[in-house]
N, C-alpha and C positions, 0 to 999 in steps of 0.2 A: 433434264437440266433444272427445271423449276423445283424439283424435289431437293436437289443439292443446295439450292439457294435458301429454301425454307429450313432445311436442316442446319445449314450454316448460321442462319439468323437465330434459330432457337438456341444453338450452342453458344453463340455470342451473348444472347440475352441472359441465359442461365449463368454464364461466367461473370456477368456484370452484377447479377442480383445476389448470388451466393455469398460473396464477401461481406455484403451489407448485413446479412442475417447471422453471421458468425459471431459467437460470443468470445471475446478475448479475455482470458483470465490473466491477472497480473502474476508475474513470477515472484516467488518469495525468496529472493536472493538476500536473505538476512540470516546471519550466523551469530550465535552467542559467543561473547568473549569473556565477560566477567560481570559480577553483580552481587547485590545483597538484597535485603528486604526493601530498601529505600530507592536504590538506583539499579540501572541495568545498562551495560555497554555491549553494543552489537556492531558487527560489520555489515554494511548494506551496500548493494550495487544499484545505482539509479541510472535511468536513461531518459534523455530529453532532447528537444531541438537545439538547446544551447546548454551551457554548463550550469546556469542558474536553475533551469527547469530540471536538469538531471539531479541536482542536489535536492531539490524539493521532492522529486520522485523517490529518491533514496530514503529521505526522512519519512515520507508518507508510507512507504513499504514497511518500515519498522513498526509504525502504529497499526497498520493492517494486520501484521503478524501477531502483535500483542493482543489486539482486540479479538481476532477471529481464528487464530491458529494456536497460539501459545509457543513457547520456545523450549524444546527439549534441552536437558542438561542445565537449565536455569531454575531459579525458584519460581518462575512464572511458566510452569509446564502446561497449564490449561489456559484457554482464552479468557481474557478479562470480561468479555461481553457474552460471547456464544459462538457457535460454529456456523450458524445460518446467517451469513454476511448480508445477503440481499434483504432478508426480512428485517434484520436489526437496523440496517441503514435506512430502510423506508419507514420503519416505526419511529425512528429518532432523526428524521430528515433534517430538521432545523439544527440540531446539535452537530451532525456531521458536515452540513454545509458550512457552518461557521468554523468548525474544526479544521477542515481541509481547505476550502475555498477562501475563507477568511484568515487562513494561516495561523489559527489559534494553536495548532500543534507545535509551533515553534516555542511557545511559552513553557513547554514541558521538556524541551531539548536543553540539556545543560552544556553540552559541548559537541562540536562537529569537527573531526580531524580528518582531513583528506589523506587517504592512504596512497592514492596515485593521482596523477594529473588526468584531466579529462582526455579520454581517447575517442577517436572517431570510430563509430560503429555504423557503417553505411553513411547515411546523411545525418545521423544523430550522434550525440555525445554520450559517453558512458563514464561515470565516476564511481569510485569506491571510497566509502567513508566509514570511519568509526564514529558511532553516534551514542552519546550517553543520555539516558532518559531518566527523569525524575518520576519514578514509578509510583511512589506514595502520593504525590500531588496529582498525578493522572488518575489514580484510583479515587481520590477524594472528589475530583472534578466530575467523574462519571457518576458518583453517588449523588452529588449536589444537583446535577441536572436530570436525575432519575433514569439514567441509562442502565445502571446496575443498582442493586439493593445493598444496603450496608450489611456487613457480615453479622449474622445472628438475629436479624429482624425479619 
C-alpha cells in the first residue's frame, strides 16, 4: 500500500513540474498579403486574455516573423535580424524590451484593420488583423540602434 502512495506522489510531482520546464514556442500565424520595398501588409492572428492583448499579440507576431523568420512570397524573404531568436534578443535586450514592452513596435505600424471580431478560444480571445508595416523605417531603426548593420558596410 505504501508503494502505491509513493508512486502516486511521484507521478503527481512529475506532472506538476514538467509543464514548468516546457518551452512554449509562439505560433507564427502571419501570412503575406501585399507589399513593396517600403511597406508590407500581412494577416496575423493574435491571442490574449482580452481583445486589446490579442491585438498586441498579433502585432508582435508580425515583427517576430520579420525579425527572425522572413516572409516567403514577399520581398522580405530572409529575416531582418537573424534566425537565432534567443541569442539576438539577449544580445540586444534593451532594444527589444523597449520595442515590445514599451510598445515602440506601434510606431512602425501604419494601419491595423480587423478582419474578424474577437472570438473566444477557451478563456482567451482570438483576433485576426491585417497589419501594414513601414518596413523602411523599421530597417533604419534597427540600423540606428546597432541591431543590424547598414547594407554595404
